[in-house]
LUMBA-837362 format. One record per residue (C-alpha): residue in one letter; x, y, z. Coordinates in steps of 0.2 Angstrom, whole numbers, always signed. Layout:
% residues N
> aa|px|py|pz
> a|X|Y|Z .
...
//
This chain:
% residues 340
> aa|px|py|pz
> m|-98|+72|-58 .
> g|-82|+67|-66 .
> l|-67|+58|-58 .
> a|-61|+74|-50 .
> g|-76|+75|-39 .
> c|-76|+56|-34 .
> p|-70|+51|-16 .
> l|-57|+39|-12 .
> a|-63|+21|-8 .
> l|-56|+17|+10 .
> t|-58|-2|+15 .
> l|-63|-9|+31 .
> g|-47|-18|+35 .
> d|-48|-30|+51 .
> p|-62|-22|+61 .
> a|-55|-28|+77 .
> g|-38|-19|+73 .
> i|-34|+0|+73 .
> g|-42|+3|+56 .
> p|-58|+10|+64 .
> d|-48|+21|+76 .
> i|-37|+28|+62 .
> t|-51|+31|+50 .
> l|-61|+41|+64 .
> l|-45|+51|+68 .
> a|-41|+54|+50 .
> w|-58|+61|+47 .
> t|-57|+72|+63 .
> a|-41|+79|+56 .
> r|-49|+87|+41 .
> t|-52|+103|+52 .
> r|-33|+105|+55 .
> e|-26|+99|+38 .
> t|-31|+94|+21 .
> i|-39|+77|+20 .
> p|-46|+72|+3 .
> p|-64|+66|+4 .
> f|-66|+47|+7 .
> v|-79|+34|+9 .
> l|-77|+20|+21 .
> i|-83|+3|+15 .
> g|-88|-4|+31 .
> d|-100|-4|+46 .
> a|-107|+12|+54 .
> a|-111|+3|+70 .
> v|-93|-3|+72 .
> l|-87|+15|+69 .
> a|-99|+22|+81 .
> e|-94|+10|+95 .
> r|-76|+13|+92 .
> a|-79|+32|+92 .
> r|-87|+30|+109 .
> a|-72|+20|+116 .
> l|-61|+33|+110 .
> g|-71|+48|+117 .
> l|-74|+55|+99 .
> t|-89|+64|+93 .
> v|-90|+59|+75 .
> p|-106|+60|+65 .
> i|-107|+45|+54 .
> g|-118|+45|+38 .
> e|-122|+30|+28 .
> v|-123|+32|+9 .
> s|-130|+20|-4 .
> e|-119|+27|-18 .
> a|-101|+33|-17 .
> s|-105|+48|-26 .
> a|-114|+55|-11 .
> a|-99|+54|+0 .
> t|-89|+70|-7 .
> g|-104|+82|-2 .
> l|-106|+73|+15 .
> f|-88|+72|+20 .
> p|-87|+90|+28 .
> q|-101|+86|+40 .
> a|-100|+67|+43 .
> l|-89|+52|+40 .
> p|-97|+43|+25 .
> v|-100|+24|+26 .
> l|-105|+13|+12 .
> p|-111|-2|+21 .
> v|-105|-20|+20 .
> a|-117|-34|+25 .
> g|-115|-47|+39 .
> l|-101|-41|+50 .
> g|-110|-42|+66 .
> p|-103|-37|+83 .
> v|-84|-33|+84 .
> m|-73|-31|+100 .
> a|-58|-20|+98 .
> g|-42|-31|+99 .
> r|-51|-47|+97 .
> p|-50|-53|+79 .
> e|-63|-66|+73 .
> e|-63|-76|+57 .
> a|-82|-73|+56 .
> a|-77|-55|+50 .
> v|-67|-61|+35 .
> p|-82|-61|+23 .
> a|-85|-43|+27 .
> v|-66|-39|+25 .
> k|-65|-47|+8 .
> q|-82|-39|+3 .
> s|-75|-22|+7 .
> i|-59|-24|-3 .
> e|-69|-31|-18 .
> r|-82|-17|-17 .
> a|-68|-4|-17 .
> v|-60|-12|-33 .
> s|-77|-12|-41 .
> l|-79|+7|-37 .
> v|-63|+12|-45 .
> q|-66|+1|-60 .
> k|-83|+9|-63 .
> g|-76|+27|-61 .
> a|-86|+30|-45 .
> a|-70|+31|-34 .
> r|-53|+39|-38 .
> a|-42|+27|-29 .
> v|-42|+12|-17 .
> v|-34|+15|+1 .
> t|-34|+0|+11 .
> n|-34|-1|+30 .
> p|-23|-15|+38 .
> i|-29|-33|+37 .
> s|-23|-48|+48 .
> k|-15|-61|+36 .
> a|-16|-74|+50 .
> v|-34|-72|+52 .
> l|-37|-72|+34 .
> y|-26|-88|+31 .
> g|-36|-96|+45 .
> a|-52|-93|+35 .
> g|-44|-101|+19 .
> f|-39|-85|+11 .
> p|-27|-91|-3 .
> f|-17|-75|-7 .
> p|-1|-70|+2 .
> g|-8|-52|+6 .
> h|-17|-37|+0 .
> t|-5|-34|-15 .
> e|-8|-51|-23 .
> y|-27|-51|-19 .
> l|-29|-34|-28 .
> a|-20|-40|-43 .
> a|-31|-55|-44 .
> l|-47|-44|-43 .
> a|-40|-32|-56 .
> s|-35|-45|-68 .
> a|-51|-56|-66 .
> k|-56|-51|-84 .
> g|-39|-50|-92 .
> a|-21|-55|-93 .
> p|-13|-58|-76 .
> l|-5|-43|-68 .
> h|+12|-41|-60 .
> p|+9|-31|-44 .
> v|+24|-22|-37 .
> m|+25|-16|-19 .
> m|+33|+1|-16 .
> l|+35|+9|+1 .
> a|+35|+28|-1 .
> s|+40|+43|+9 .
> s|+48|+60|+6 .
> t|+64|+52|+13 .
> l|+65|+35|+4 .
> k|+56|+24|-9 .
> v|+60|+6|-9 .
> v|+53|-9|-19 .
> p|+56|-27|-13 .
> v|+57|-39|-28 .
> t|+52|-54|-17 .
> i|+39|-50|-4 .
> h|+30|-62|+8 .
> i|+40|-78|+6 .
> p|+52|-87|+18 .
> f|+69|-80|+17 .
> k|+76|-97|+13 .
> d|+66|-97|-4 .
> v|+73|-80|-10 .
> p|+88|-86|-19 .
> r|+78|-99|-28 .
> l|+64|-87|-33 .
> l|+75|-73|-39 .
> t|+77|-72|-58 .
> r|+83|-60|-71 .
> d|+65|-58|-78 .
> l|+58|-55|-61 .
> i|+70|-41|-56 .
> l|+69|-33|-74 .
> a|+49|-33|-72 .
> n|+51|-24|-55 .
> i|+63|-12|-62 .
> e|+52|-8|-77 .
> i|+36|-6|-67 .
> t|+44|+4|-54 .
> a|+51|+16|-67 .
> s|+34|+17|-76 .
> g|+25|+21|-59 .
> l|+38|+34|-54 .
> r|+35|+43|-71 .
> r|+16|+41|-71 .
> y|+11|+45|-53 .
> f|+26|+54|-46 .
> g|+32|+65|-60 .
> f|+49|+59|-63 .
> k|+54|+61|-81 .
> r|+69|+49|-80 .
> p|+69|+40|-63 .
> r|+85|+34|-56 .
> l|+84|+17|-49 .
> a|+98|+9|-38 .
> v|+97|-10|-37 .
> s|+104|-19|-22 .
> g|+114|-35|-21 .
> l|+108|-51|-12 .
> n|+123|-56|-3 .
> p|+135|-46|+9 .
> h|+145|-34|-1 .
> a|+135|-38|-16 .
> g|+144|-54|-17 .
> e|+162|-48|-17 .
> e|+164|-53|-36 .
> g|+157|-70|-33 .
> r|+167|-75|-18 .
> l|+151|-73|-7 .
> g|+139|-79|-19 .
> r|+135|-78|-38 .
> e|+118|-71|-38 .
> e|+124|-53|-42 .
> i|+134|-60|-57 .
> d|+122|-73|-64 .
> i|+105|-65|-60 .
> i|+105|-47|-54 .
> m|+118|-39|-66 .
> p|+110|-47|-82 .
> a|+93|-39|-76 .
> i|+102|-22|-74 .
> e|+110|-23|-91 .
> a|+93|-28|-99 .
> a|+85|-13|-91 .
> r|+99|-1|-97 .
> a|+97|-8|-114 .
> k|+79|-2|-113 .
> g|+85|+16|-109 .
> l|+82|+15|-90 .
> d|+93|+24|-78 .
> v|+99|+9|-67 .
> s|+114|+7|-56 .
> g|+120|-8|-46 .
> p|+121|-20|-39 .
> h|+125|-11|-23 .
> p|+130|-18|-6 .
> a|+114|-16|+4 .
> d|+123|-10|+20 .
> t|+129|+6|+11 .
> l|+114|+10|+1 .
> f|+103|+19|+13 .
> h|+113|+33|+21 .
> a|+109|+51|+17 .
> s|+123|+53|+4 .
> a|+118|+37|-5 .
> r|+100|+41|-5 .
> s|+103|+57|-14 .
> t|+109|+47|-30 .
> y|+93|+38|-33 .
> d|+74|+40|-33 .
> a|+70|+22|-28 .
> a|+79|+7|-22 .
> i|+75|-10|-29 .
> c|+79|-23|-16 .
> m|+80|-42|-17 .
> y|+69|-47|-2 .
> h|+56|-40|+10 .
> d|+67|-35|+25 .
> q|+81|-28|+15 .
> a|+69|-15|+9 .
> l|+57|-13|+24 .
> v|+70|-12|+38 .
> p|+79|+4|+32 .
> f|+62|+11|+26 .
> k|+53|+9|+43 .
> t|+68|+15|+52 .
> l|+68|+31|+42 .
> a|+50|+34|+39 .
> f|+39|+23|+51 .
> e|+26|+36|+55 .
> e|+23|+44|+38 .
> g|+27|+29|+26 .
> v|+14|+23|+13 .
> n|+13|+6|+5 .
> v|+9|+9|-14 .
> t|+5|-5|-26 .
> l|+12|-2|-44 .
> g|+7|-12|-59 .
> l|-12|-11|-56 .
> p|-24|-2|-68 .
> f|-29|+10|-53 .
> v|-21|+19|-39 .
> r|-19|+9|-22 .
> t|-11|+15|-6 .
> s|-11|+9|+12 .
> p|-4|+14|+29 .
> d|+13|+6|+31 .
> h|+9|-4|+47 .
> g|-2|-18|+53 .
> t|-18|-20|+63 .
> a|-10|-17|+80 .
> f|-24|-26|+89 .
> r|-16|-22|+106 .
> l|-19|-3|+102 .
> a|-36|-5|+95 .
> g|-49|+6|+105 .
> t|-35|+13|+117 .
> g|-33|+30|+109 .
> k|-14|+26|+106 .
> a|-15|+23|+88 .
> s|-8|+36|+76 .
> p|-18|+41|+60 .
> r|-2|+49|+52 .
> s|+2|+34|+40 .
> l|-17|+33|+35 .
> i|-17|+52|+32 .
> e|-2|+51|+21 .
> a|-9|+36|+12 .
> l|-25|+46|+8 .
> r|-15|+61|+3 .
> l|-3|+51|-8 .
> a|-18|+42|-16 .
> s|-26|+58|-21 .
> a|-10|+66|-27 .
> m|-6|+50|-38 .
> s|-23|+50|-45 .
> e|-22|+68|-50 .
> k|-5|+65|-58 .
> a|-12|+51|-68 .
> e|-27|+61|-73 .
> g|-16|+75|-79 .
> r|-22|+88|-66 .
> a|-6|+90|-56 .
//
């Protein structure tokens, strides 16, 4: 069939959250807008029950191979089954679902590694539920990197939040804020700059990406008066990136980096910690934002929101971010394959 005819592999996410809702709604949107074919690695019974709760008429077709999903997609929502999920109640997460959640992610990675799927798109997971079941990774990003590097050298995954308005990369992600200064290093910042630049070239078509790097401290440290991280760590990383021929500016004060005029000067912003990147991004692009993992040997995207347990089964969840994640995964894979 070739990779161009393969579906996207969409993971289950936490089945008690809005993953089933937005999956159903994304499939129904195919008659109104372009939705690339996908196969859900999950449970047909959970989808059917959630469709009834939402008042949706969605034919669901179980497939034994991902290759069958593309042809089935116009008529039915294709599902590649996972084992052992059991009953699920919308809005009530259970640790008993964790093995199926992990199995879905692992199967999606396996499909792209074998060339049976074009990219991985992940529905939201609950870190708290996973941690309670002994999950050892901070989140999706790190787990995917571990799966992808199981047979090779460790990978350095980079989380990028992407929209038409703004692209941001947090250098440190799911760690307490008090640990950020200790964990920031020249080499870590440089690696994030290099992987972001490479990803923008490969997947987004930027010939020479312009990257703006934020400072850590207020006013980017005020020449050392408010902290020396900009002088001792961030600027050396920027200089090293420039020495490699990359177009990098900074360190910029974060409070003046995200207004419209500033955004016109760069293609992506490299930020020092989670909220420094995600607060402006979600303010500007909450509905259409997409979480992208760079630095993997395959394309991975995800909606830029969580499980929203209180909305599960209510009909109030928006599928927009998932739809954008599916579209972006398709576009990125086409760009990487040289078809765009």
